[in-house]
Backbone as XML, in Angstrom:
<?xml version="1.0"?>
<chain id="A" units="angstrom">
  <residue number="1" name="MET">
    <atom name="N" x="-3.741" y="-10.866" z="16.569"/>
    <atom name="CA" x="-2.935" y="-9.963" z="17.346"/>
    <atom name="C" x="-3.725" y="-9.578" z="18.589"/>
  </residue>
  <residue number="2" name="LYS">
    <atom name="N" x="-3.066" y="-9.613" z="19.732"/>
    <atom name="CA" x="-3.716" y="-9.255" z="20.992"/>
    <atom name="C" x="-3.872" y="-7.744" z="21.070"/>
  </residue>
  <residue number="3" name="SER">
    <atom name="N" x="-4.878" y="-7.296" z="21.836"/>
    <atom name="CA" x="-5.184" y="-5.864" z="21.858"/>
    <atom name="C" x="-4.017" y="-5.028" z="22.387"/>
  </residue>
  <residue number="4" name="PHE">
    <atom name="N" x="-3.272" y="-5.532" z="23.395"/>
    <atom name="CA" x="-2.155" y="-4.734" z="23.908"/>
    <atom name="C" x="-1.045" y="-4.615" z="22.862"/>
  </residue>
  <residue number="5" name="GLU">
    <atom name="N" x="-0.848" y="-5.661" z="22.039"/>
    <atom name="CA" x="0.142" y="-5.574" z="20.967"/>
    <atom name="C" x="-0.293" y="-4.536" z="19.939"/>
  </residue>
  <residue number="6" name="ARG">
    <atom name="N" x="-1.581" y="-4.515" z="19.638"/>
    <atom name="CA" x="-2.107" y="-3.537" z="18.683"/>
    <atom name="C" x="-1.909" y="-2.133" z="19.227"/>
  </residue>
  <residue number="7" name="ASP">
    <atom name="N" x="-2.135" y="-1.918" z="20.520"/>
    <atom name="CA" x="-1.950" y="-0.600" z="21.118"/>
    <atom name="C" x="-0.494" y="-0.148" z="21.036"/>
  </residue>
  <residue number="8" name="ILE">
    <atom name="N" x="0.442" y="-1.058" z="21.248"/>
    <atom name="CA" x="1.858" y="-0.717" z="21.147"/>
    <atom name="C" x="2.188" y="-0.300" z="19.728"/>
  </residue>
  <residue number="9" name="ILE">
    <atom name="N" x="1.700" y="-1.072" z="18.754"/>
    <atom name="CA" x="1.946" y="-0.727" z="17.352"/>
    <atom name="C" x="1.347" y="0.627" z="17.025"/>
  </residue>
  <residue number="10" name="MET">
    <atom name="N" x="0.135" y="0.899" z="17.482"/>
    <atom name="CA" x="-0.520" y="2.166" z="17.194"/>
    <atom name="C" x="0.251" y="3.334" z="17.814"/>
  </residue>
  <residue number="11" name="ASN">
    <atom name="N" x="0.942" y="3.112" z="18.931"/>
    <atom name="CA" x="1.666" y="4.193" z="19.586"/>
    <atom name="C" x="2.936" y="4.598" z="18.844"/>
  </residue>
  <residue number="12" name="ILE">
    <atom name="N" x="3.492" y="3.732" z="18.017"/>
    <atom name="CA" x="4.712" y="4.095" z="17.310"/>
    <atom name="C" x="4.438" y="4.517" z="15.871"/>
  </residue>
  <residue number="13" name="LEU">
    <atom name="N" x="3.186" y="4.603" z="15.496"/>
    <atom name="CA" x="2.799" y="5.034" z="14.158"/>
    <atom name="C" x="2.252" y="6.447" z="14.195"/>
  </residue>
  <residue number="14" name="GLN">
    <atom name="N" x="2.504" y="7.161" z="13.131"/>
    <atom name="CA" x="1.853" y="8.446" z="12.938"/>
    <atom name="C" x="0.943" y="8.279" z="11.732"/>
  </residue>
  <residue number="15" name="TRP">
    <atom name="N" x="-0.316" y="8.688" z="11.882"/>
    <atom name="CA" x="-1.296" y="8.517" z="10.815"/>
    <atom name="C" x="-1.310" y="9.753" z="9.921"/>
  </residue>
  <residue number="16" name="HIS">
    <atom name="N" x="-1.257" y="9.526" z="8.608"/>
    <atom name="CA" x="-1.222" y="10.597" z="7.627"/>
    <atom name="C" x="-2.423" y="10.475" z="6.694"/>
  </residue>
  <residue number="17" name="HIS">
    <atom name="N" x="-3.114" y="11.583" z="6.512"/>
    <atom name="CA" x="-4.265" y="11.615" z="5.607"/>
    <atom name="C" x="-3.772" y="11.429" z="4.174"/>
  </residue>
  <residue number="18" name="VAL">
    <atom name="N" x="-4.381" y="10.483" z="3.472"/>
    <atom name="CA" x="-4.030" y="10.220" z="2.078"/>
    <atom name="C" x="-5.042" y="10.864" z="1.138"/>
  </residue>
  <residue number="19" name="CYS">
    <atom name="N" x="-6.323" y="10.559" z="1.363"/>
    <atom name="CA" x="-7.380" y="11.045" z="0.480"/>
    <atom name="C" x="-8.728" y="10.681" z="1.071"/>
  </residue>
  <residue number="20" name="ALA">
    <atom name="N" x="-9.791" y="11.062" z="0.398"/>
    <atom name="CA" x="-11.134" y="10.620" z="0.764"/>
    <atom name="C" x="-11.319" y="9.191" z="0.255"/>
  </residue>
  <residue number="21" name="THR">
    <atom name="N" x="-12.125" y="8.419" z="0.941"/>
    <atom name="CA" x="-12.363" y="7.034" z="0.514"/>
    <atom name="C" x="-12.920" y="6.977" z="-0.902"/>
  </residue>
  <residue number="22" name="ASP">
    <atom name="N" x="-13.687" y="7.988" z="-1.300"/>
    <atom name="CA" x="-14.267" y="8.026" z="-2.652"/>
    <atom name="C" x="-13.254" y="8.383" z="-3.731"/>
  </residue>
  <residue number="23" name="ASP">
    <atom name="N" x="-12.056" y="8.825" z="-3.340"/>
    <atom name="CA" x="-11.051" y="9.223" z="-4.325"/>
    <atom name="C" x="-10.331" y="8.043" z="-4.979"/>
  </residue>
  <residue number="24" name="ILE">
    <atom name="N" x="-10.465" y="6.861" z="-4.389"/>
    <atom name="CA" x="-9.839" y="5.664" z="-4.978"/>
    <atom name="C" x="-10.941" y="4.694" z="-5.337"/>
  </residue>
  <residue number="25" name="ASP">
    <atom name="N" x="-11.148" y="4.477" z="-6.625"/>
    <atom name="CA" x="-12.134" y="3.496" z="-7.057"/>
    <atom name="C" x="-11.681" y="2.100" z="-6.669"/>
  </residue>
  <residue number="26" name="GLU">
    <atom name="N" x="-12.633" y="1.191" z="-6.514"/>
    <atom name="CA" x="-12.278" y="-0.198" z="-6.241"/>
    <atom name="C" x="-11.454" y="-0.735" z="-7.417"/>
  </residue>
  <residue number="27" name="GLU">
    <atom name="N" x="-10.450" y="-1.536" z="-7.095"/>
    <atom name="CA" x="-9.473" y="-2.070" z="-8.054"/>
    <atom name="C" x="-8.661" y="-0.937" z="-8.680"/>
  </residue>
  <residue number="28" name="ASP">
    <atom name="N" x="-8.255" y="0.014" z="-7.827"/>
    <atom name="CA" x="-7.406" y="1.100" z="-8.294"/>
    <atom name="C" x="-6.339" y="1.391" z="-7.258"/>
  </residue>
  <residue number="29" name="VAL">
    <atom name="N" x="-5.379" y="2.228" z="-7.647"/>
    <atom name="CA" x="-4.234" y="2.574" z="-6.805"/>
    <atom name="C" x="-3.904" y="4.041" z="-7.025"/>
  </residue>
  <residue number="30" name="ILE">
    <atom name="N" x="-3.469" y="4.718" z="-5.960"/>
    <atom name="CA" x="-2.965" y="6.079" z="-6.074"/>
    <atom name="C" x="-1.609" y="6.166" z="-5.390"/>
  </residue>
  <residue number="31" name="GLU">
    <atom name="N" x="-0.884" y="7.202" z="-5.735"/>
    <atom name="CA" x="0.433" y="7.419" z="-5.133"/>
    <atom name="C" x="0.308" y="8.425" z="-3.996"/>
  </residue>
  <residue number="32" name="PHE">
    <atom name="N" x="1.075" y="8.168" z="-2.929"/>
    <atom name="CA" x="1.139" y="9.082" z="-1.794"/>
    <atom name="C" x="2.610" y="9.297" z="-1.479"/>
  </residue>
  <residue number="33" name="ALA">
    <atom name="N" x="3.026" y="10.556" z="-1.390"/>
    <atom name="CA" x="4.421" y="10.880" z="-1.082"/>
    <atom name="C" x="4.500" y="11.509" z="0.304"/>
  </residue>
  <residue number="34" name="HIS">
    <atom name="N" x="5.517" y="11.081" z="1.066"/>
    <atom name="CA" x="5.733" y="11.648" z="2.396"/>
    <atom name="C" x="7.221" y="11.593" z="2.719"/>
  </residue>
  <residue number="35" name="GLU">
    <atom name="N" x="7.775" y="12.738" z="3.046"/>
    <atom name="CA" x="9.189" y="12.866" z="3.425"/>
    <atom name="C" x="10.124" y="12.185" z="2.424"/>
  </residue>
  <residue number="36" name="GLY">
    <atom name="N" x="9.867" y="12.419" z="1.149"/>
    <atom name="CA" x="10.742" y="11.911" z="0.103"/>
    <atom name="C" x="10.543" y="10.447" z="-0.265"/>
  </residue>
  <residue number="37" name="LYS">
    <atom name="N" x="9.571" y="9.790" z="0.334"/>
    <atom name="CA" x="9.293" y="8.383" z="0.003"/>
    <atom name="C" x="7.941" y="8.266" z="-0.676"/>
  </residue>
  <residue number="38" name="LEU">
    <atom name="N" x="7.842" y="7.295" z="-1.590"/>
    <atom name="CA" x="6.588" y="7.041" z="-2.298"/>
    <atom name="C" x="5.906" y="5.818" z="-1.732"/>
  </residue>
  <residue number="39" name="TYR">
    <atom name="N" x="4.586" y="5.909" z="-1.648"/>
    <atom name="CA" x="3.745" y="4.800" z="-1.198"/>
    <atom name="C" x="2.632" y="4.612" z="-2.215"/>
  </residue>
  <residue number="40" name="ALA">
    <atom name="N" x="2.166" y="3.386" z="-2.324"/>
    <atom name="CA" x="1.006" y="3.078" z="-3.167"/>
    <atom name="C" x="-0.139" y="2.717" z="-2.241"/>
  </residue>
  <residue number="41" name="VAL">
    <atom name="N" x="-1.285" y="3.347" z="-2.445"/>
    <atom name="CA" x="-2.469" y="3.091" z="-1.618"/>
    <atom name="C" x="-3.547" y="2.532" z="-2.535"/>
  </residue>
  <residue number="42" name="TYR">
    <atom name="N" x="-4.097" y="1.389" z="-2.138"/>
    <atom name="CA" x="-5.001" y="0.611" z="-2.981"/>
    <atom name="C" x="-6.393" y="0.513" z="-2.363"/>
  </residue>
  <residue number="43" name="HIS">
    <atom name="N" x="-7.377" y="0.327" z="-3.230"/>
    <atom name="CA" x="-8.734" y="-0.007" z="-2.802"/>
    <atom name="C" x="-9.111" y="-1.301" z="-3.506"/>
  </residue>
  <residue number="44" name="THR">
    <atom name="N" x="-9.295" y="-2.364" z="-2.739"/>
    <atom name="CA" x="-9.718" y="-3.650" z="-3.293"/>
    <atom name="C" x="-11.085" y="-3.999" z="-2.716"/>
  </residue>
  <residue number="45" name="ALA">
    <atom name="N" x="-11.649" y="-5.086" z="-3.167"/>
    <atom name="CA" x="-12.953" y="-5.519" z="-2.660"/>
    <atom name="C" x="-12.914" y="-5.782" z="-1.158"/>
  </residue>
  <residue number="46" name="SER">
    <atom name="N" x="-11.742" y="-6.146" z="-0.632"/>
    <atom name="CA" x="-11.642" y="-6.440" z="0.795"/>
    <atom name="C" x="-11.214" y="-5.242" z="1.636"/>
  </residue>
  <residue number="47" name="GLY">
    <atom name="N" x="-10.930" y="-4.097" z="1.011"/>
    <atom name="CA" x="-10.596" y="-2.911" z="1.796"/>
    <atom name="C" x="-9.469" y="-2.095" z="1.193"/>
  </residue>
  <residue number="48" name="PHE">
    <atom name="N" x="-8.876" y="-1.262" z="2.038"/>
    <atom name="CA" x="-7.794" y="-0.372" z="1.629"/>
    <atom name="C" x="-6.465" y="-0.911" z="2.159"/>
  </residue>
  <residue number="49" name="TYR">
    <atom name="N" x="-5.410" y="-0.759" z="1.361"/>
    <atom name="CA" x="-4.075" y="-1.260" z="1.706"/>
    <atom name="C" x="-3.029" y="-0.254" z="1.243"/>
  </residue>
  <residue number="50" name="ALA">
    <atom name="N" x="-1.824" y="-0.379" z="1.796"/>
    <atom name="CA" x="-0.710" y="0.468" z="1.363"/>
    <atom name="C" x="0.567" y="-0.362" z="1.323"/>
  </residue>
  <residue number="51" name="THR">
    <atom name="N" x="1.377" y="-0.074" z="0.308"/>
    <atom name="CA" x="2.686" y="-0.723" z="0.165"/>
    <atom name="C" x="3.713" y="0.349" z="-0.203"/>
  </residue>
  <residue number="52" name="ALA">
    <atom name="N" x="4.962" y="-0.081" z="-0.305"/>
    <atom name="CA" x="5.982" y="0.782" z="-0.881"/>
    <atom name="C" x="5.480" y="1.199" z="-2.259"/>
  </residue>
  <residue number="53" name="GLY">
    <atom name="N" x="5.907" y="2.358" z="-2.713"/>
    <atom name="CA" x="5.380" y="2.894" z="-3.955"/>
    <atom name="C" x="6.119" y="2.508" z="-5.210"/>
  </residue>
  <residue number="54" name="THR">
    <atom name="N" x="7.270" y="1.842" z="-5.059"/>
    <atom name="CA" x="8.038" y="1.440" z="-6.244"/>
    <atom name="C" x="8.285" y="-0.055" z="-6.237"/>
  </residue>
  <residue number="55" name="CYS">
    <atom name="N" x="8.377" y="-0.607" z="-7.416"/>
    <atom name="CA" x="8.615" y="-2.032" z="-7.599"/>
    <atom name="C" x="9.982" y="-2.405" z="-7.032"/>
  </residue>
  <residue number="56" name="THR">
    <atom name="N" x="10.084" y="-3.589" z="-6.456"/>
    <atom name="CA" x="11.351" y="-4.055" z="-5.898"/>
    <atom name="C" x="12.295" y="-4.577" z="-6.973"/>
  </residue>
  <residue number="57" name="HIS">
    <atom name="N" x="11.810" y="-4.804" z="-8.178"/>
    <atom name="CA" x="12.647" y="-5.289" z="-9.283"/>
    <atom name="C" x="13.411" y="-4.141" z="-9.912"/>
  </residue>
  <residue number="58" name="GLU">
    <atom name="N" x="12.702" y="-3.072" z="-10.216"/>
    <atom name="CA" x="13.296" y="-1.829" z="-10.692"/>
    <atom name="C" x="12.480" y="-0.721" z="-10.053"/>
  </residue>
  <residue number="59" name="THR">
    <atom name="N" x="12.724" y="0.493" z="-10.377"/>
    <atom name="CA" x="12.087" y="1.579" z="-9.627"/>
    <atom name="C" x="10.826" y="2.135" z="-10.286"/>
  </residue>
  <residue number="60" name="ALA">
    <atom name="N" x="10.091" y="1.300" z="-10.967"/>
    <atom name="CA" x="8.832" y="1.740" z="-11.581"/>
    <atom name="C" x="7.824" y="2.085" z="-10.491"/>
  </residue>
  <residue number="61" name="ARG">
    <atom name="N" x="7.048" y="3.111" z="-10.750"/>
    <atom name="CA" x="6.019" y="3.535" z="-9.801"/>
    <atom name="C" x="4.802" y="2.607" z="-9.912"/>
  </residue>
  <residue number="62" name="LEU">
    <atom name="N" x="4.444" y="1.999" z="-8.793"/>
    <atom name="CA" x="3.324" y="1.055" z="-8.803"/>
    <atom name="C" x="1.986" y="1.739" z="-9.036"/>
  </residue>
  <residue number="63" name="ALA">
    <atom name="N" x="1.881" y="3.035" z="-8.730"/>
    <atom name="CA" x="0.628" y="3.747" z="-8.991"/>
    <atom name="C" x="0.331" y="3.835" z="-10.476"/>
  </residue>
  <residue number="64" name="ASP">
    <atom name="N" x="1.344" y="3.577" z="-11.314"/>
    <atom name="CA" x="1.138" y="3.526" z="-12.763"/>
    <atom name="C" x="0.793" y="2.115" z="-13.237"/>
  </residue>
  <residue number="65" name="GLY">
    <atom name="N" x="0.723" y="1.181" z="-12.296"/>
    <atom name="CA" x="0.440" y="-0.215" z="-12.625"/>
    <atom name="C" x="-1.047" y="-0.504" z="-12.682"/>
  </residue>
  <residue number="66" name="PHE">
    <atom name="N" x="-1.364" y="-1.779" z="-12.734"/>
    <atom name="CA" x="-2.742" y="-2.234" z="-12.881"/>
    <atom name="C" x="-3.130" y="-3.118" z="-11.710"/>
  </residue>
  <residue number="67" name="VAL">
    <atom name="N" x="-4.325" y="-2.890" z="-11.167"/>
    <atom name="CA" x="-4.845" y="-3.687" z="-10.053"/>
    <atom name="C" x="-5.841" y="-4.684" z="-10.609"/>
  </residue>
  <residue number="68" name="PHE">
    <atom name="N" x="-5.605" y="-5.953" z="-10.288"/>
    <atom name="CA" x="-6.513" y="-7.043" z="-10.664"/>
    <atom name="C" x="-6.896" y="-7.757" z="-9.385"/>
  </residue>
  <residue number="69" name="GLY">
    <atom name="N" x="-8.093" y="-7.500" z="-8.875"/>
    <atom name="CA" x="-8.488" y="-8.108" z="-7.607"/>
    <atom name="C" x="-7.591" y="-7.603" z="-6.500"/>
  </residue>
  <residue number="70" name="GLU">
    <atom name="N" x="-6.751" y="-8.487" z="-5.942"/>
    <atom name="CA" x="-5.813" y="-8.101" z="-4.889"/>
    <atom name="C" x="-4.367" y="-8.221" z="-5.351"/>
  </residue>
  <residue number="71" name="ILE">
    <atom name="N" x="-4.163" y="-8.056" z="-6.651"/>
    <atom name="CA" x="-2.826" y="-8.114" z="-7.255"/>
    <atom name="C" x="-2.525" y="-6.763" z="-7.900"/>
  </residue>
  <residue number="72" name="ILE">
    <atom name="N" x="-1.298" y="-6.266" z="-7.689"/>
    <atom name="CA" x="-0.812" y="-5.098" z="-8.423"/>
    <atom name="C" x="0.228" y="-5.595" z="-9.413"/>
  </residue>
  <residue number="73" name="GLU">
    <atom name="N" x="0.078" y="-5.158" z="-10.657"/>
    <atom name="CA" x="1.040" y="-5.510" z="-11.705"/>
    <atom name="C" x="1.879" y="-4.290" z="-12.030"/>
  </residue>
  <residue number="74" name="CYS">
    <atom name="N" x="3.181" y="-4.446" z="-11.927"/>
    <atom name="CA" x="4.116" y="-3.363" z="-12.218"/>
    <atom name="C" x="4.000" y="-2.982" z="-13.697"/>
  </residue>
  <residue number="75" name="PRO">
    <atom name="N" x="4.013" y="-1.674" z="-14.011"/>
    <atom name="CA" x="3.865" y="-1.258" z="-15.402"/>
    <atom name="C" x="5.111" y="-1.496" z="-16.256"/>
  </residue>
  <residue number="76" name="MET">
    <atom name="N" x="6.267" y="-1.737" z="-15.627"/>
    <atom name="CA" x="7.489" y="-1.857" z="-16.417"/>
    <atom name="C" x="7.713" y="-3.261" z="-16.974"/>
  </residue>
  <residue number="77" name="HIS">
    <atom name="N" x="7.726" y="-4.270" z="-16.111"/>
    <atom name="CA" x="8.020" y="-5.634" z="-16.567"/>
    <atom name="C" x="6.935" y="-6.640" z="-16.187"/>
  </residue>
  <residue number="78" name="MET">
    <atom name="N" x="5.776" y="-6.135" z="-15.785"/>
    <atom name="CA" x="4.607" y="-6.953" z="-15.456"/>
    <atom name="C" x="4.819" y="-7.892" z="-14.268"/>
  </residue>
  <residue number="79" name="GLY">
    <atom name="N" x="5.750" y="-7.565" z="-13.384"/>
    <atom name="CA" x="5.879" y="-8.314" z="-12.137"/>
    <atom name="C" x="4.633" y="-8.084" z="-11.302"/>
  </residue>
  <residue number="80" name="ARG">
    <atom name="N" x="4.262" y="-9.071" z="-10.507"/>
    <atom name="CA" x="3.034" y="-8.969" z="-9.732"/>
    <atom name="C" x="3.286" y="-9.183" z="-8.251"/>
  </residue>
  <residue number="81" name="PHE">
    <atom name="N" x="2.504" y="-8.461" z="-7.445"/>
    <atom name="CA" x="2.575" y="-8.569" z="-5.989"/>
    <atom name="C" x="1.169" y="-8.736" z="-5.424"/>
  </residue>
  <residue number="82" name="ASP">
    <atom name="N" x="1.059" y="-9.508" z="-4.352"/>
    <atom name="CA" x="-0.174" y="-9.601" z="-3.593"/>
    <atom name="C" x="-0.297" y="-8.303" z="-2.786"/>
  </residue>
  <residue number="83" name="ILE">
    <atom name="N" x="-1.365" y="-7.580" z="-2.946"/>
    <atom name="CA" x="-1.509" y="-6.277" z="-2.298"/>
    <atom name="C" x="-1.576" y="-6.382" z="-0.773"/>
  </residue>
  <residue number="84" name="PRO">
    <atom name="N" x="-2.433" y="-7.221" z="-0.183"/>
    <atom name="CA" x="-2.503" y="-7.232" z="1.275"/>
    <atom name="C" x="-1.195" y="-7.645" z="1.970"/>
  </residue>
  <residue number="85" name="SER">
    <atom name="N" x="-0.476" y="-8.594" z="1.399"/>
    <atom name="CA" x="0.736" y="-9.099" z="2.064"/>
    <atom name="C" x="2.028" y="-8.509" z="1.516"/>
  </residue>
  <residue number="86" name="GLY">
    <atom name="N" x="1.996" y="-7.962" z="0.296"/>
    <atom name="CA" x="3.190" y="-7.463" z="-0.350"/>
    <atom name="C" x="4.046" y="-8.550" z="-0.974"/>
  </residue>
  <residue number="87" name="LYS">
    <atom name="N" x="3.603" y="-9.803" z="-0.915"/>
    <atom name="CA" x="4.419" y="-10.919" z="-1.417"/>
    <atom name="C" x="4.553" y="-10.907" z="-2.932"/>
  </residue>
  <residue number="88" name="ALA">
    <atom name="N" x="5.795" y="-11.107" z="-3.384"/>
    <atom name="CA" x="6.085" y="-11.221" z="-4.804"/>
    <atom name="C" x="5.392" y="-12.470" z="-5.352"/>
  </residue>
  <residue number="89" name="GLN">
    <atom name="N" x="4.823" y="-12.342" z="-6.533"/>
    <atom name="CA" x="4.051" y="-13.438" z="-7.110"/>
    <atom name="C" x="4.705" y="-14.075" z="-8.329"/>
  </residue>
  <residue number="90" name="GLY">
    <atom name="N" x="6.002" y="-13.907" z="-8.494"/>
    <atom name="CA" x="6.695" y="-14.564" z="-9.601"/>
    <atom name="C" x="7.575" y="-13.616" z="-10.392"/>
  </residue>
  <residue number="91" name="ALA">
    <atom name="N" x="8.402" y="-14.205" z="-11.244"/>
    <atom name="CA" x="9.390" y="-13.460" z="-12.034"/>
    <atom name="C" x="8.714" y="-12.348" z="-12.828"/>
  </residue>
  <residue number="92" name="PRO">
    <atom name="N" x="9.391" y="-11.228" z="-12.983"/>
    <atom name="CA" x="10.768" y="-10.976" z="-12.581"/>
    <atom name="C" x="10.935" y="-10.511" z="-11.143"/>
  </residue>
  <residue number="93" name="VAL">
    <atom name="N" x="9.832" y="-10.294" z="-10.411"/>
    <atom name="CA" x="9.980" y="-9.846" z="-9.019"/>
    <atom name="C" x="10.218" y="-11.032" z="-8.096"/>
  </residue>
  <residue number="94" name="CYS">
    <atom name="N" x="11.144" y="-10.854" z="-7.154"/>
    <atom name="CA" x="11.410" y="-11.914" z="-6.182"/>
    <atom name="C" x="11.562" y="-11.352" z="-4.770"/>
  </residue>
  <residue number="95" name="VAL">
    <atom name="N" x="11.523" y="-10.038" z="-4.623"/>
    <atom name="CA" x="11.605" y="-9.394" z="-3.313"/>
    <atom name="C" x="10.234" y="-8.811" z="-2.989"/>
  </residue>
  <residue number="96" name="ASN">
    <atom name="N" x="9.729" y="-9.125" z="-1.804"/>
    <atom name="CA" x="8.418" y="-8.641" z="-1.386"/>
    <atom name="C" x="8.401" y="-7.126" z="-1.202"/>
  </residue>
  <residue number="97" name="LEU">
    <atom name="N" x="7.205" y="-6.555" z="-1.320"/>
    <atom name="CA" x="6.992" y="-5.131" z="-1.045"/>
    <atom name="C" x="6.793" y="-4.923" z="0.447"/>
  </residue>
  <residue number="98" name="ALA">
    <atom name="N" x="7.277" y="-3.803" z="0.970"/>
    <atom name="CA" x="6.941" y="-3.417" z="2.333"/>
    <atom name="C" x="5.465" y="-3.020" z="2.357"/>
  </residue>
  <residue number="99" name="THR">
    <atom name="N" x="4.775" y="-3.387" z="3.415"/>
    <atom name="CA" x="3.369" y="-3.008" z="3.571"/>
    <atom name="C" x="3.242" y="-2.062" z="4.766"/>
  </residue>
  <residue number="100" name="HIS">
    <atom name="N" x="2.176" y="-1.295" z="4.779"/>
    <atom name="CA" x="1.941" y="-0.307" z="5.835"/>
    <atom name="C" x="0.479" y="-0.375" z="6.246"/>
  </residue>
  <residue number="101" name="PRO">
    <atom name="N" x="0.191" y="-0.156" z="7.530"/>
    <atom name="CA" x="-1.198" y="-0.188" z="7.971"/>
    <atom name="C" x="-2.008" y="0.972" z="7.397"/>
  </residue>
  <residue number="102" name="VAL">
    <atom name="N" x="-3.264" y="0.702" z="7.190"/>
    <atom name="CA" x="-4.203" y="1.702" z="6.668"/>
    <atom name="C" x="-5.451" y="1.652" z="7.527"/>
  </residue>
  <residue number="103" name="LYS">
    <atom name="N" x="-6.031" y="2.817" z="7.750"/>
    <atom name="CA" x="-7.338" y="2.871" z="8.417"/>
    <atom name="C" x="-8.200" y="3.870" z="7.673"/>
  </residue>
  <residue number="104" name="THR">
    <atom name="N" x="-9.513" y="3.657" z="7.779"/>
    <atom name="CA" x="-10.464" y="4.625" z="7.243"/>
    <atom name="C" x="-11.247" y="5.191" z="8.416"/>
  </residue>
  <residue number="105" name="GLU">
    <atom name="N" x="-11.470" y="6.474" z="8.343"/>
    <atom name="CA" x="-12.167" y="7.145" z="9.429"/>
    <atom name="C" x="-12.809" y="8.411" z="8.883"/>
  </residue>
  <residue number="106" name="GLY">
    <atom name="N" x="-14.093" y="8.578" z="9.152"/>
    <atom name="CA" x="-14.775" y="9.797" z="8.715"/>
    <atom name="C" x="-14.731" y="10.036" z="7.220"/>
  </residue>
  <residue number="107" name="GLY">
    <atom name="N" x="-14.740" y="8.957" z="6.431"/>
    <atom name="CA" x="-14.717" y="9.094" z="4.984"/>
    <atom name="C" x="-13.337" y="9.379" z="4.403"/>
  </residue>
  <residue number="108" name="SER">
    <atom name="N" x="-12.286" y="9.213" z="5.211"/>
    <atom name="CA" x="-10.922" y="9.450" z="4.755"/>
    <atom name="C" x="-10.074" y="8.201" z="4.919"/>
  </residue>
  <residue number="109" name="VAL">
    <atom name="N" x="-9.022" y="8.122" z="4.107"/>
    <atom name="CA" x="-8.045" y="7.032" z="4.168"/>
    <atom name="C" x="-6.770" y="7.585" z="4.794"/>
  </residue>
  <residue number="110" name="PHE">
    <atom name="N" x="-6.232" y="6.834" z="5.759"/>
    <atom name="CA" x="-5.005" y="7.216" z="6.454"/>
    <atom name="C" x="-3.990" y="6.081" z="6.349"/>
  </residue>
  <residue number="111" name="ILE">
    <atom name="N" x="-2.713" y="6.451" z="6.204"/>
    <atom name="CA" x="-1.629" y="5.476" z="6.209"/>
    <atom name="C" x="-0.846" y="5.665" z="7.505"/>
  </residue>
  <residue number="112" name="GLY">
    <atom name="N" x="-0.493" y="4.535" z="8.145"/>
    <atom name="CA" x="0.295" y="4.588" z="9.371"/>
    <atom name="C" x="1.764" y="4.386" z="9.047"/>
  </residue>
  <residue number="113" name="LEU">
    <atom name="N" x="2.569" y="5.399" z="9.356"/>
    <atom name="CA" x="4.006" y="5.326" z="9.097"/>
    <atom name="C" x="4.749" y="5.441" z="10.411"/>
  </residue>
  <residue number="114" name="GLU">
    <atom name="N" x="5.835" y="4.690" z="10.539"/>
    <atom name="CA" x="6.607" y="4.683" z="11.760"/>
    <atom name="C" x="7.158" y="6.073" z="12.073"/>
  </residue>
  <residue number="115" name="VAL">
    <atom name="N" x="7.101" y="6.431" z="13.349"/>
    <atom name="CA" x="7.663" y="7.697" z="13.812"/>
    <atom name="C" x="9.174" y="7.524" z="13.894"/>
  </residue>
  <residue number="116" name="LYS">
    <atom name="N" x="9.894" y="8.497" z="13.385"/>
    <atom name="CA" x="11.369" y="8.422" z="13.419"/>
    <atom name="C" x="11.933" y="9.289" z="14.487"/>
  </residue>
</chain>
């Protein structure tokens, strides 16, 4: 991504504090709620990520699921998603998760959500 494209994207996002970086162990997930929507925020070996907070197959909360490397497994029917891309990894899930930008700054984790 070119720097001017990144600047445009950054201008339409509002950054929200989620937690301290130490609050999410590696290979773990926490739930973050904002304006009635749930998000899942992950810590993997390659960094921090955020996706929609509920499974696309049914409405199970992904923060109740299990993180294996860069995969989140839904607690209801064991559907799996790639955390960085949100891509569904096989039945029963077939719809990808929405992903959201994350940044760390000053020992805190922030999620970037579109300004409405």
